[in-house]
C-alpha positions as CSV (number, residue, x, y, z in Angstrom):
1,M,-28.1,-14.8,15.8
2,A,-26.1,-11.6,14.8
3,P,-27.3,-8.2,16.5
4,L,-29.0,-5.8,13.8
5,M,-27.0,-3.1,15.1
6,P,-23.4,-3.1,16.5
7,P,-22.5,-1.9,20.0
8,F,-21.2,1.3,18.9
9,S,-19.3,3.1,21.8
10,L,-17.7,6.8,21.3
11,S,-14.1,5.1,21.0
12,T,-14.6,2.4,18.5
13,F,-16.4,5.3,16.5
14,T,-13.6,7.7,16.7
15,A,-11.1,4.8,15.8
16,G,-13.3,3.9,12.7
17,I,-13.2,7.6,11.5
18,V,-9.6,8.4,12.3
19,A,-8.0,5.3,10.7
20,P,-9.3,6.2,7.1
21,L,-8.4,9.5,7.7
22,V,-4.5,8.6,8.3
23,G,-4.8,5.8,5.5
24,F,-6.0,8.0,3.0
25,A,-4.5,11.2,3.7
26,G,-1.1,9.7,4.1
27,T,-1.0,7.7,0.9
28,V,-3.3,8.8,-1.6
29,A,-0.5,10.9,-3.2
30,L,1.4,7.5,-4.1
31,V,-1.6,6.0,-5.3
32,I,-1.7,8.7,-7.8
33,A,1.9,9.0,-8.6
34,A,1.2,5.1,-9.6
35,A,-1.7,6.2,-11.9
36,Q,0.2,8.8,-13.5
37,A,3.5,6.4,-14.0
38,V,1.0,4.0,-16.1
39,G,-0.4,6.8,-18.2
40,A,-3.7,6.9,-16.5
41,T,-6.0,9.6,-17.2
42,P,-7.5,11.8,-14.6
43,G,-11.0,9.9,-15.1
44,Q,-9.1,6.5,-14.8
45,T,-7.1,8.0,-11.6
46,T,-10.3,8.6,-10.0
47,S,-11.8,5.6,-11.1
48,W,-8.8,3.8,-9.9
49,I,-9.1,5.4,-6.1
50,V,-13.0,4.8,-6.2
51,G,-13.0,1.4,-6.9
52,I,-10.3,0.4,-5.0
53,C,-11.8,2.2,-2.0
54,L,-15.3,0.3,-2.9
55,A,-13.6,-2.8,-2.7
56,Q,-11.7,-2.5,0.4
57,T,-15.2,-0.9,2.1
58,I,-17.3,-4.1,1.0
59,G,-14.5,-7.0,1.9
60,G,-13.7,-5.4,5.1
61,M,-17.2,-4.9,6.2
62,A,-17.9,-8.2,5.1
63,L,-15.4,-9.7,6.9
64,T,-16.0,-7.6,9.8
65,W,-19.2,-8.7,10.2
66,R,-19.0,-12.3,9.4
67,Y,-16.0,-12.5,12.1
68,K,-16.6,-9.7,14.6
69,M,-13.5,-8.6,14.3
70,P,-11.9,-5.3,13.3
71,I,-10.7,-6.9,10.1
72,I,-9.6,-3.7,8.3
73,M,-8.7,-3.2,4.6
74,A,-6.8,-1.2,2.4
75,W,-4.7,-0.7,-0.8
76,S,-0.9,-1.9,-1.1
77,T,1.0,1.5,-0.3
78,P,4.0,-1.0,-1.4
79,G,2.1,-2.2,-4.1
80,A,1.6,1.8,-5.3
81,A,5.1,2.3,-5.0
82,L,6.4,-0.1,-7.0
83,I,4.0,1.0,-9.9
84,A,4.8,4.4,-9.7
85,A,8.4,2.9,-9.9
86,T,8.1,1.6,-13.3
87,G,8.2,5.7,-14.5
88,G,6.0,5.2,-17.7
89,T,7.2,1.7,-18.8
90,I,4.0,0.3,-18.6
91,A,0.7,1.7,-20.1
92,M,-2.5,1.3,-18.2
93,P,-4.0,-1.6,-19.4
94,Q,-1.1,-3.7,-19.2
95,A,-1.2,-2.8,-15.6
96,V,-4.6,-3.8,-15.3
97,G,-3.7,-7.3,-16.6
98,A,-1.2,-7.6,-14.0
99,F,-3.5,-6.7,-11.0
100,V,-6.2,-9.3,-12.3
101,L,-3.6,-11.7,-11.9
102,V,-2.6,-10.5,-8.7
103,A,-5.8,-10.7,-7.6
104,L,-6.3,-14.5,-9.2
105,M,-2.8,-15.4,-7.1
106,I,-4.2,-14.0,-4.0
107,I,-7.4,-16.1,-4.3
108,A,-5.3,-19.4,-5.0
109,T,-3.4,-18.4,-1.8
110,G,-6.5,-18.5,0.2
111,L,-8.0,-21.4,-1.3
112,I,-5.2,-23.6,-1.9
113,R,-2.6,-24.0,1.2
114,P,0.4,-25.2,0.1
115,V,0.3,-22.1,-2.2
116,G,0.5,-19.9,0.6
117,D,3.1,-21.9,2.5
118,L,5.4,-21.7,-0.6
119,V,4.9,-17.8,-0.2
120,A,5.7,-17.9,3.2
121,R,9.0,-20.0,2.9
122,I,10.6,-16.9,0.8
123,P,13.4,-15.6,2.8
124,P,11.9,-12.4,4.6
125,A,15.7,-10.8,4.3
126,I,15.1,-11.2,0.7
127,A,11.5,-9.8,0.1
128,S,12.2,-7.1,2.5
129,A,15.3,-6.2,0.7
130,M,13.6,-5.9,-2.9
131,L,10.5,-3.8,-1.1
132,A,13.4,-2.1,0.4
133,G,15.0,-1.1,-3.5
134,V,11.5,0.0,-4.7
135,L,11.0,2.3,-1.7
136,F,14.3,3.8,-2.0
137,K,13.7,5.8,-4.9
138,F,10.7,7.7,-3.2
139,V,12.3,8.5,0.0
140,V,15.7,10.1,-1.8
141,D,13.5,12.2,-4.2
142,V,12.7,14.3,-1.0
143,A,16.1,15.5,-0.7
144,L,16.2,16.0,-4.4
145,A,13.2,18.0,-4.5
146,A,14.4,20.4,-1.4
147,P,17.2,22.5,-3.0
148,G,14.1,23.3,-5.8
149,T,11.2,24.0,-3.5
150,P,12.8,24.6,-0.4
151,L,10.2,26.4,1.4
152,L,7.9,24.3,1.0
153,V,9.8,20.6,1.3
154,L,12.1,21.7,4.4
155,P,8.9,22.6,6.9
156,L,7.2,19.6,5.4
157,V,10.0,17.4,6.7
158,A,10.5,19.4,9.8
159,I,6.6,19.4,11.1
160,F,6.9,14.8,10.2
161,L,10.0,14.5,12.3
162,V,8.1,16.6,15.2
163,A,4.6,15.1,14.3
164,R,5.8,11.2,14.4
165,L,7.2,12.0,17.5
166,I,3.9,12.8,19.3
167,H,1.1,10.8,17.5
168,P,2.9,8.6,14.4
169,A,-0.3,7.3,13.4
170,S,-1.6,11.5,12.8
171,A,2.1,12.2,11.6
172,M,1.2,12.1,7.7
173,L,-2.3,13.6,8.0
174,V,-0.8,16.7,9.9
175,V,1.8,17.2,6.9
176,V,-0.7,16.5,4.3
177,A,-3.0,19.4,6.1
178,A,0.4,21.9,6.2
179,G,1.7,20.9,2.9
180,V,-1.7,22.2,1.1
181,A,-1.6,24.8,3.5
182,L,1.9,25.9,2.5
183,T,1.3,25.2,-1.2
184,Y,-1.8,28.0,-1.0
185,G,0.6,30.4,1.2
186,L,3.1,30.2,-1.2
187,G,1.3,30.7,-4.2
188,L,2.1,27.3,-6.0
189,A,-1.2,25.7,-6.5
190,G,-2.6,25.7,-10.0
191,P,-6.3,26.0,-10.6
192,L,-9.1,23.6,-9.4
193,P,-11.9,22.6,-11.8
194,R,-15.0,24.7,-11.0
195,E,-17.4,21.6,-11.7
196,L,-16.5,18.4,-9.3
197,G,-19.6,16.4,-9.1
198,L,-20.0,12.7,-7.7
199,S,-17.2,10.4,-8.9
200,R,-17.7,7.7,-11.3
201,L,-15.9,4.5,-12.3
202,E,-14.3,3.8,-16.0
203,W,-13.8,0.6,-17.8
204,V,-10.5,-0.2,-18.4
205,T,-9.9,-3.5,-20.4
206,P,-6.9,-5.6,-19.2
207,V,-4.3,-6.1,-21.5
208,F,-1.9,-9.4,-20.7
209,D,1.4,-8.6,-21.9
210,P,3.8,-11.6,-20.2
211,G,6.9,-9.4,-19.8
212,V,4.5,-7.1,-17.6
213,L,2.8,-9.9,-16.0
214,V,6.2,-11.1,-14.6
215,G,7.8,-7.8,-13.9
216,L,5.2,-5.9,-12.4
217,G,2.3,-8.9,-11.5
218,L,4.8,-11.2,-9.5
219,P,6.5,-8.4,-7.7
220,L,3.2,-6.8,-6.6
221,Y,1.9,-9.8,-5.6
222,L,4.9,-10.4,-3.2
223,V,5.3,-7.4,-1.6
224,T,1.4,-7.3,-1.1
225,M,1.6,-10.9,0.5
226,A,4.6,-10.1,2.5
227,A,4.2,-6.3,3.4
228,Q,0.8,-5.9,3.9
229,N,-1.3,-9.0,4.2
230,L,1.0,-11.2,6.9
231,P,1.6,-7.9,9.1
232,G,-2.1,-7.1,8.7
233,L,-2.7,-10.8,9.9
234,A,-0.1,-10.5,12.5
235,V,-1.7,-7.1,13.9
236,L,-5.0,-8.9,14.6
237,R,-3.0,-12.0,16.5
238,A,-1.1,-9.4,18.4
239,N,-4.2,-7.8,19.8
240,G,-5.7,-11.1,20.7
241,Y,-7.5,-12.4,17.5
242,N,-7.5,-15.9,16.0
243,P,-8.5,-14.6,12.1
244,P,-9.1,-17.4,9.5
245,V,-6.6,-16.8,7.3
246,G,-8.0,-18.6,4.0
247,P,-11.1,-17.1,4.0
248,I,-9.8,-13.6,4.5
249,L,-7.4,-13.8,1.6
250,T,-9.7,-15.6,-0.5
251,V,-12.2,-12.3,0.2
252,T,-9.5,-9.9,-0.2
253,G,-8.6,-11.3,-3.9
254,I,-12.3,-11.6,-5.1
255,V,-13.1,-7.8,-4.3
256,S,-9.6,-7.2,-5.9
257,L,-10.4,-8.8,-9.2
258,I,-13.7,-7.2,-9.2
259,S,-12.4,-3.8,-9.0
260,A,-9.0,-4.5,-11.0
261,P,-10.9,-3.8,-14.3
262,F,-12.0,-0.1,-13.3
263,G,-8.1,0.6,-12.9
264,S,-7.3,-0.4,-9.2
265,H,-4.4,-2.0,-8.0
266,T,-4.4,-4.8,-5.4
267,S,-6.7,-4.6,-2.2
268,N,-5.2,-6.5,1.2
269,L,-5.3,-6.5,5.1
270,A,-4.2,-3.3,6.4
271,A,-1.5,-2.8,9.1
272,I,-1.3,0.4,10.6
273,T,-4.7,1.5,10.6
274,A,-5.8,-1.7,11.4
275,A,-3.9,-1.5,14.4
276,I,-5.8,2.0,15.7
277,C,-9.2,0.0,15.0
278,A,-7.9,-3.4,16.7
279,G,-6.0,-1.8,19.6
280,P,-7.3,-1.1,23.3
281,D,-8.3,2.4,22.1
282,A,-10.4,1.5,20.2
283,H,-12.3,-0.2,23.2
284,P,-11.3,-2.0,26.2
285,D,-13.3,-5.2,25.5
286,R,-11.6,-7.0,22.6
287,D,-15.2,-8.7,21.9
288,K,-16.3,-4.8,21.3
289,R,-13.6,-3.3,18.9
290,W,-15.6,-4.9,15.8
291,P,-18.0,-2.0,15.1
292,A,-14.9,0.0,14.5
293,G,-14.3,-2.2,11.3
294,I,-18.3,-0.8,10.1
295,V,-17.4,2.9,10.5
296,Y,-14.1,2.4,9.1
297,G,-15.8,1.2,5.8
298,I,-18.4,4.2,5.8
299,A,-16.3,6.6,6.1
300,F,-14.6,5.0,3.1
301,L,-17.6,5.1,0.9
302,L,-17.7,8.6,1.9
303,I,-14.1,8.9,0.4
304,A,-15.1,7.1,-2.7
305,A,-18.2,9.2,-3.3
306,F,-15.9,12.6,-3.5
307,A,-12.6,10.8,-4.7
308,G,-12.7,13.2,-7.6
309,S,-12.1,16.0,-5.7
310,F,-9.6,14.5,-3.9
311,V,-7.9,14.1,-7.1
312,A,-8.6,17.4,-8.4
313,L,-6.6,18.7,-5.4
314,F,-3.8,16.7,-5.7
315,A,-3.6,17.7,-9.5
316,A,-3.4,21.4,-8.7
317,M,-0.3,20.6,-6.0
318,P,3.1,20.9,-7.2
319,K,4.8,18.0,-7.9
320,A,7.1,18.8,-4.9
321,L,4.5,18.7,-2.7
322,I,3.2,14.9,-4.0
323,T,6.9,14.0,-4.1
324,T,7.7,15.2,-0.3
325,I,4.3,13.5,0.8
326,A,5.2,9.8,-0.8
327,G,8.5,9.7,0.4
328,L,8.2,11.0,4.0
329,A,4.6,8.4,3.9
330,L,7.1,5.5,2.9
331,A,9.9,6.3,5.1
332,G,8.8,4.2,8.0
333,A,8.1,1.5,5.7
334,L,11.4,1.4,4.1
335,M,13.1,1.8,7.8
336,G,10.9,-1.1,8.5
337,A,12.1,-3.5,5.5
338,L,15.8,-2.4,5.7
339,S,15.7,-3.7,9.6
340,I,14.8,-7.1,8.6
341,A,16.7,-7.1,5.1
342,M,20.0,-6.7,7.5
343,G,18.6,-8.5,10.5
344,D,19.9,-11.8,9.3
345,D,23.5,-12.2,9.2
346,R,23.4,-15.2,7.0
347,A,21.4,-13.5,4.7
348,R,22.9,-9.9,4.8
349,F,24.8,-10.3,1.4
350,P,22.2,-11.5,-0.9
351,A,20.1,-8.8,0.5
352,I,22.0,-6.3,-0.4
353,L,22.7,-7.8,-3.9
354,S,18.4,-7.9,-4.0
355,F,18.6,-4.2,-2.8
356,A,20.8,-2.8,-4.9
357,T,19.7,-4.6,-8.2
358,A,15.8,-3.3,-7.2
359,A,16.9,0.2,-6.3
360,S,18.9,0.6,-9.7
361,G,15.7,0.4,-11.7
362,V,16.9,-1.8,-14.4
363,S,14.6,-3.1,-16.9
364,V,15.8,-6.8,-18.9
365,F,13.6,-8.0,-21.8
366,G,10.7,-5.8,-20.2
367,V,10.6,-7.3,-16.9
368,G,11.2,-4.5,-14.3
369,A,13.9,-4.3,-11.6
370,A,12.1,-5.3,-8.7
371,F,11.7,-9.2,-10.2
372,W,15.3,-9.3,-11.1
373,G,16.0,-8.0,-7.1
374,L,14.0,-10.7,-5.7
375,G,15.3,-13.1,-8.3
376,V,19.2,-12.1,-8.0
377,G,19.1,-12.3,-4.2
378,L,17.3,-15.8,-3.8
379,V,20.0,-17.0,-6.6
380,A,22.8,-15.3,-4.2
381,L,21.3,-16.9,-1.2
382,G,21.0,-20.4,-2.5
383,V,24.4,-20.0,-3.6
384,E,25.8,-19.2,-0.5
385,R,23.4,-21.8,1.6
386,I,25.2,-24.6,-1.2
387,C,28.8,-23.9,-0.7
388,H,28.3,-24.2,3.4
389,K,27.0,-27.5,2.9
390,I,29.7,-28.8,0.4
391,G,31.9,-26.7,3.0
392,I,33.1,-24.1,1.2
393,G,33.0,-20.8,2.9
């Protein structure tokens, strides 16, 4: 029989508090950028964040309690980058339709093993190259923002370079705090609304546009699986756990499906923040680390309640700050994706083609660059393999 009260300790409590602060502060600017890219109103942007916070809280706490391991959920950071990269070509209802499709696909992946096996067969080099292409623009935008507001951007880059050497997990938390302080110190902040109150959810009726479902939905599913769920499972295994893959994916899909009509994109397993809660710093005894997942969930409930305040704060910040935070937050992910993309000699050239196509931002027949990047890479890799088999090259 499960205990009524988890065996909390100071270390598990600390891990459960630090992880959501790092995860939220480091990437919420990217989620706001994604919402702005699809034309979300301030109310819909708040609802987006509230819905996804509630989804990852409910899903993560339920899985943590059921399996007595710190199963930490988060929003899809690469997914938010993918949405933000659409640059105003997709409207909010169509985006929500894609979110619903992604949730259904993740549920199918958890319930139907051959579907998961098919996704696992996509060459990591090509999937990573597509992801790197999506992330590239955001990191480059930091350099482009520097000439316009050097007193804001350059100090933040310097702070990030030092902070990531001292404590990588907390680097973005430091950058966000320093960025807000610098913005007010330089007089660049806009006015804050006087009345904020508790956050509210807003319903958005999904519209299922075929071009958006293919151009956004399919790449969003793939980057969520390849860049979030699979690494999240790897973090748990690396710390000595044996996570039940099918049930975990099914639950993440279900909570994503419930939150999607409130504007929220995909919820999935966390990787970096999961390492905080699942690692030995949370507790020397592996079997006593799971309460950190409960604390993590409670912390995100509080964040959800006041999400409107965070949205209002970032809305008052200059665009250069949001651009810098988003770009620095994705620099590590870009480095990792490029390392995997270029790591396989046999797939290096197709990966370059995939990266270049995804980074180009090209849209054909209403289908975005991420899909074409994946397609070009897979076709090029297939051609190379066929040629090698018949003795060409």
